[in-house]
C-alpha positions in Angstrom: 37.0 -67.7 -16.9 39.5 -65.8 -19.1 42.4 -63.9 -17.4 43.0 -63.6 -13.7 40.4 -65.0 -11.4 38.5 -62.6 -9.1 39.7 -62.8 -5.5 37.4 -63.1 -2.5 38.8 -59.9 -1.1 37.7 -56.8 -3.0 40.5 -54.5 -4.3 41.7 -51.8 -1.9 41.6 -48.1 -2.8 45.4 -48.1 -3.2 45.3 -51.1 -5.6 42.6 -49.2 -7.7 44.6 -46.0 -7.6 47.9 -47.6 -8.8 46.1 -50.0 -11.2 44.2 -47.2 -12.9 47.3 -45.0 -13.5 49.3 -47.9 -14.8 46.5 -49.2 -17.0 45.9 -45.7 -18.5 49.7 -45.4 -19.3 49.6 -48.7 -21.1 46.5 -47.6 -23.1 48.2 -44.3 -23.9 51.3 -46.0 -25.2 49.2 -48.1 -27.6 46.7 -45.4 -28.8 48.8 -42.2 -28.7 49.2 -41.8 -32.5 45.4 -41.8 -32.8 45.2 -39.1 -30.1 47.8 -37.0 -32.0 45.9 -37.4 -35.3 42.7 -36.3 -33.4 44.4 -33.1 -32.1 45.8 -32.2 -35.6 42.3 -32.6 -37.2 40.7 -30.6 -34.4 42.9 -27.5 -34.7 43.0 -27.6 -38.5 41.4 -24.6 -40.1 41.0 -22.6 -36.8 42.4 -19.4 -38.4 40.3 -19.8 -41.6 36.6 -19.9 -42.6 34.8 -23.1 -43.4 35.3 -22.8 -47.2 39.0 -22.0 -47.1 39.6 -24.6 -44.4 38.0 -27.3 -46.5 39.8 -26.3 -49.7 43.3 -26.1 -48.0 42.9 -29.0 -45.6 46.3 -30.5 -44.9 45.0 -33.5 -43.1 42.1 -35.7 -44.5 40.8 -38.5 -42.3 42.6 -40.6 -39.6 44.8 -42.6 -41.9 45.6 -39.6 -44.1 46.6 -37.6 -41.1 48.9 -40.3 -39.8 50.5 -40.9 -43.2 51.0 -37.2 -43.8 52.7 -36.7 -40.4 55.0 -39.7 -41.0 55.9 -38.5 -44.5 56.5 -34.8 -43.6 57.7 -35.0 -40.0 58.8 -38.6 -39.5 57.3 -41.5 -37.4 58.4 -39.9 -34.1 55.9 -37.0 -34.7 53.1 -39.4 -33.9 54.4 -39.6 -30.3 54.9 -35.8 -29.8 54.0 -35.1 -26.2 54.1 -38.7 -25.0 56.1 -37.9 -21.9 53.6 -35.3 -20.8 50.8 -37.7 -21.8 52.2 -40.4 -19.5 52.7 -37.9 -16.7 49.1 -36.8 -17.2 47.7 -40.3 -17.2 49.6 -41.4 -14.1 48.2 -38.5 -12.1 44.9 -37.9 -13.9 43.6 -41.5 -14.4 44.7 -42.5 -10.9 42.3 -39.9 -9.5 39.4 -40.0 -11.9 39.2 -43.8 -12.4 41.0 -45.1 -9.3 39.0 -43.1 -6.8 35.6 -43.5 -8.6 34.4 -46.5 -6.6 35.5 -44.9 -3.3 33.6 -41.7 -4.1 30.6 -43.6 -5.3 30.5 -45.5 -2.0 30.8 -42.2 -0.2 27.7 -40.8 -2.0 25.7 -44.0 -1.5 26.8 -44.1 2.2 28.1 -47.6 1.8 25.0 -49.0 0.2 25.6 -51.8 -2.3 22.9 -50.4 -4.7 24.2 -47.3 -6.4 21.7 -45.2 -8.3 22.5 -43.6 -11.7 22.4 -40.2 -9.9 25.1 -41.4 -7.4 27.3 -42.7 -10.2 27.0 -39.5 -12.2 27.8 -37.5 -9.2 30.9 -39.7 -8.4 32.0 -39.4 -12.1 31.7 -35.6 -12.1 33.5 -35.3 -8.8 36.6 -37.4 -9.7 36.7 -36.0 -13.2 36.8 -32.4 -12.0 39.3 -33.3 -9.2 41.6 -35.0 -11.7 41.8 -31.8 -13.8 42.8 -29.8 -10.7 45.7 -32.2 -10.3 46.8 -32.8 -13.9 45.9 -29.7 -15.9 49.5 -28.5 -16.7 50.4 -31.9 -18.1 47.4 -31.8 -20.4 48.3 -28.3 -21.7 51.9 -29.4 -22.5 50.6 -32.6 -24.1 48.2 -30.7 -26.4 50.9 -28.1 -27.4 53.4 -30.8 -28.3 50.9 -32.8 -30.3 49.8 -29.7 -32.2 53.2 -28.4 -33.2 54.6 -29.6 -36.6 58.2 -30.3 -37.0 58.3 -29.4 -40.7 58.2 -25.8 -42.1 59.5 -23.6 -39.3 60.8 -23.7 -35.8 59.2 -25.8 -33.1 57.5 -24.1 -30.2 59.1 -26.4 -27.6 62.2 -28.5 -27.6 61.4 -30.8 -24.7 58.8 -31.4 -22.1 60.7 -29.5 -19.4 61.3 -26.7 -21.9 57.6 -26.5 -22.6 56.7 -26.2 -18.9 59.4 -23.5 -18.4 58.5 -21.6 -21.6 54.8 -21.5 -20.9 55.3 -20.3 -17.4 57.8 -17.7 -18.5 55.8 -16.3 -21.5 52.2 -16.8 -20.3 52.7 -16.8 -16.5 51.7 -19.5 -14.1 48.1 -19.3 -15.3 49.3 -20.4 -18.8 49.9 -23.9 -17.4 46.2 -23.9 -16.3 44.9 -22.5 -19.6 41.6 -24.1 -20.5 40.8 -25.4 -17.0 37.1 -24.5 -17.3 36.4 -26.4 -20.6 38.6 -29.2 -19.3 36.7 -29.5 -16.1 33.5 -29.5 -18.2 34.9 -32.0 -20.6 36.2 -34.4 -18.0 33.1 -34.3 -15.9 31.2 -35.3 -19.0 33.8 -37.8 -20.1 34.0 -39.4 -16.7 30.3 -39.7 -16.4 29.9 -41.1 -19.9 32.9 -43.4 -19.7 32.8 -44.8 -16.1 29.0 -44.7 -15.6 28.3 -46.3 -19.0 30.9 -48.9 -18.4 29.4 -49.6 -15.0 25.9 -49.8 -16.3 26.7 -52.0 -19.3 28.8 -54.4 -17.2 26.1 -54.6 -14.5 23.4 -55.2 -17.1 25.4 -58.0 -18.8 26.1 -59.7 -15.5 22.5 -59.4 -14.1 21.1 -60.8 -17.4 23.6 -63.7 -17.2 24.7 -62.8 -20.8 28.3 -62.9 -19.8 30.5 -63.7 -16.8 32.8 -61.2 -15.1 35.8 -61.8 -17.4 37.6 -60.4 -20.5 34.7 -60.6 -23.0 32.5 -58.7 -20.6 35.1 -56.1 -19.9 35.8 -55.7 -23.6 32.1 -55.2 -24.6 31.5 -52.8 -21.7 34.6 -50.7 -22.5 33.8 -50.5 -26.3 30.2 -49.3 -25.6 31.5 -46.8 -23.1 34.0 -45.5 -25.7 31.3 -44.9 -28.3 28.9 -43.1 -25.9 31.7 -40.9 -24.5 32.9 -39.8 -28.0 29.3 -38.8 -29.1 28.7 -36.8 -25.9 32.1 -35.2 -25.3 33.4 -34.4 -28.8 32.2 -30.7 -28.9 33.7 -29.9 -25.5 36.9 -31.8 -26.5 37.4 -29.7 -29.7 36.9 -26.4 -27.8 39.3 -27.6 -25.1 42.0 -28.5 -27.6 41.6 -25.3 -29.6 41.7 -23.1 -26.5 44.7 -24.8 -24.9 46.7 -24.6 -28.2 45.8 -21.0 -28.9 48.3 -18.1 -28.9 48.2 -15.6 -26.0 45.2 -13.3 -26.6 43.7 -15.3 -29.5 40.6 -16.1 -27.5 39.3 -14.2 -24.4 37.7 -17.3 -23.0 36.6 -20.9 -23.8 33.1 -19.5 -24.6 34.7 -17.0 -27.1 36.6 -19.9 -28.7 33.4 -21.9 -29.1 31.5 -18.9 -30.6 34.4 -18.1 -33.0 34.4 -21.7 -34.2 30.6 -21.6 -34.7 30.8 -18.4 -36.7 33.8 -19.2 -38.9 33.5 -22.9 -39.4 29.9 -23.8 -38.6 28.4 -26.5 -36.2 30.3 -29.3 -37.9 33.5 -27.9 -36.5 32.5 -29.2 -33.1 32.8 -32.8 -34.4 36.1 -32.3 -36.2 38.3 -35.4 -35.6 35.3 -37.5 -34.5 36.5 -40.7 -36.2 40.0 -40.6 -34.6 38.3 -39.6 -31.3 36.1 -42.7 -31.5 39.0 -44.9 -32.6 41.1 -43.6 -29.9 38.5 -43.6 -27.1 37.1 -46.9 -28.2 40.5 -48.6 -28.3 41.8 -46.7 -25.3 38.8 -47.8 -23.2 39.1 -51.4 -24.2 42.9 -51.5 -23.4 42.5 -49.4 -20.2 39.5 -51.2 -18.7 40.6 -54.7 -19.6 44.1 -54.0 -18.2 42.7 -52.3 -15.2 40.4 -55.2 -14.3 43.3 -57.6 -14.7 45.8 -55.5 -12.8 43.3 -55.2 -9.8 43.0 -59.0 -9.7 46.7 -59.6 -10.2 47.7 -57.1 -7.4 45.1 -58.5 -5.0 46.2 -62.1 -5.7 49.8 -61.0 -5.1 48.8 -59.3 -1.8 46.7 -62.3 -0.7 49.5 -64.8 -1.5 52.0 -62.7 0.5 49.7 -62.6 3.5 48.8 -66.3 3.4 50.7 -68.5 5.9 53.2 -71.0 4.5 
């Protein structure tokens, strides 16, 4: 057994809720530069046609994007929006990941056997619910990641300034911009991520290929990250473009997607795929491994406190 040993008592809903938020924050701290590179690649060329966008591309590839940002804006630019990102994960991941097992048990009426349908339904529910809680933090995070420090004034000076400015200039609804594509994205992401992780882990354990420890969690998380990127990339690009757009640029998320298709072609929906995969793959590995260990550590701590001397 590698890492903390599983306890006889299953983790409580509170342990899962707190553990998921904390694990997601740790994963964000490690993988945030990849997420920022993904956003820059996704919004690149949105005001141009496919030919001009290719010819004048400022960022080329994951490493090229990161190096260009460091050279032109400084290393700190890679962590633009980190505060909002951590706020988002603490509220967002706590709901969509921390409550997944509880909602799954609700749909299966306490049965130990959960069908794929029940898992998909649970993933969709917690994913959509998380957006309802954390959407403003996601809008601010994307805006910060998209703004360049070089060549002109910055849109926002701080996280608080971003919340105030968006509310003042775009109204309260500005903080909830892109809710529809984000609900769609996170329902898809949650299903692909959590259900795939669940299924891969169950399959490995049932086939006795691995035991319930770090290698198993690592393999399951990596597989979940790849599947999620393939399925969710188109919705993710539309969400990023729409959230970052100026007031009135797009009338809806559907209009944003149609404009992308007409001006840049179908490949635009997979812009930033490599950083998305690198980010989601590494994020999933760090988050799920940390989450599994945190659940065991927290339950071991609770058990030791309750045990008589």
